[in-house]
C-alpha positions in Angstrom: 0.0 0.0 0.0 1.4 3.4 -1.0 0.4 6.7 0.7 1.1 10.3 -0.4 1.8 12.6 2.4 -1.7 13.0 4.0 -0.7 14.9 7.1 2.4 15.6 9.1 1.7 12.9 11.7 1.3 9.6 9.9 0.6 6.0 10.9 2.0 3.4 8.5 1.1 -0.3 8.8 3.8 -2.8 8.2 5.0 -2.8 4.5 3.1 0.4 3.7 5.0 3.0 1.8 4.9 6.8 2.0 5.9 9.0 -1.0 7.4 12.4 -0.5 7.8 14.2 -3.8 6.9 17.9 -3.3 10.5 19.1 -3.9 10.9 20.7 -0.4 13.3 19.5 2.3 11.7 17.6 5.2 12.6 16.1 8.5 11.3 12.6 9.3 10.9 11.9 13.0 10.0 8.3 13.9 8.0 8.0 17.2 7.3 4.3 17.1 8.2 1.4 14.8 10.9 1.1 12.2 11.3 2.4 8.6 13.5 2.1 5.6 14.0 5.4 3.7 15.6 6.0 0.3 15.7 9.2 -1.8 16.6 10.0 -5.4 20.3 10.8 -5.8 21.4 9.2 -2.5 22.6 5.6 -2.8 22.3 5.1 1.0 19.6 3.0 2.6 18.5 4.8 5.8 17.0 2.7 8.6 15.3 4.6 11.4 13.4 3.4 14.5 11.5 5.0 17.4 13.3 8.2 18.6 15.4 8.6 15.4 15.3 11.6 12.9 16.5 12.2 9.4 16.7 15.3 7.2 15.5 14.7 3.7 17.0 16.8 0.9 13.7 17.3 -1.0 15.3 16.9 -4.4 13.4 14.2 -6.2 11.3 11.4 -4.8 11.7 10.1 -1.3 10.2 6.7 -0.3 9.6 5.6 3.3 8.6 2.0 3.9 7.4 0.8 7.3 9.3 -2.4 8.4 6.7 -2.8 11.2 3.7 -0.7 12.3 5.1 2.8 12.6 4.1 6.3 13.7 6.2 9.2 12.2 6.1 12.9 11.8 7.1 14.6 8.5 7.7 18.3 8.8 9.1 20.9 6.4 12.6 21.7 7.3 12.7 25.2 5.6 9.6 26.6 7.2 9.7 24.8 10.5 12.4 25.6 13.0 12.9 22.5 15.1 12.1 23.8 18.6 11.3 20.3 20.1 13.4 17.3 21.0 12.2 14.2 19.0 13.6 11.9 21.7 11.6 13.7 24.5 8.5 13.6 22.4 9.1 9.9 21.8 9.5 9.3 25.5 6.3 11.3 26.3 4.3 9.4 23.7 5.5 6.0 25.2 4.6 7.2 28.7 1.1 8.2 27.5 0.7 4.9 25.7 1.8 3.0 28.8 -0.6 4.9 31.0 -3.5 4.2 28.6 -2.7 0.5 28.5 -2.5 0.4 32.3 -5.9 2.2 32.5 -7.4 -0.3 30.0 -6.1 -3.2 32.1 -7.6 -1.8 35.3 -11.0 -1.4 33.5 -10.7 -5.0 32.1 -10.0 -6.4 35.5 -13.0 -4.5 37.0 -15.2 -5.9 34.2 -14.0 -9.4 34.8 -14.6 -9.1 38.6 -18.1 -7.8 37.9 -18.9 -10.7 35.6 -17.5 -13.2 38.1 -19.6 -11.6 40.9 -22.8 -11.8 38.8 -22.1 -15.5 38.0 -21.4 -16.3 41.6 -24.8 -14.7 42.6 -26.6 -16.6 39.9 -25.0 -19.9 41.0 -26.0 -19.2 44.6 -29.6 -18.5 43.6 -30.0 -21.5 41.3 -28.7 -24.2 43.7 -32.1 -25.2 45.0 -34.8 -24.4 47.5 -32.7 -24.8 50.6 -30.2 -22.2 49.4 -33.0 -19.8 48.5 -34.4 -20.1 52.0 -31.1 -19.3 53.5 -30.7 -16.3 51.2 -34.2 -15.0 52.1 -33.4 -14.9 55.8 
């Protein structure tokens, strides 16, 4: 699957490609995942993973392929003065993701406890008349 540059923050699934061909220099910041990057006129193969950045010349076509599910930011180098630290943003994004996963686990455990409690109540009620009499008093 090939994508044109839809927006600066982009999610690419594994093996998806991103085409950058607007003739302007860019900076590619990888927040999560791993990419392979190649550009016209440059014989190097560039491999980046979460926390890495690379400046793209802008001359010709640049291809970015996700080697695994990836989240990256593509910004124009000429009009965007880099006032942020990609490593710090990466760490913050991971911390937010970890907090969201922890909250989801807590909710899931609560839901499982609720289901088990309801099942236990039903089992108690359906055991027979003697149990129902004990429960009524």
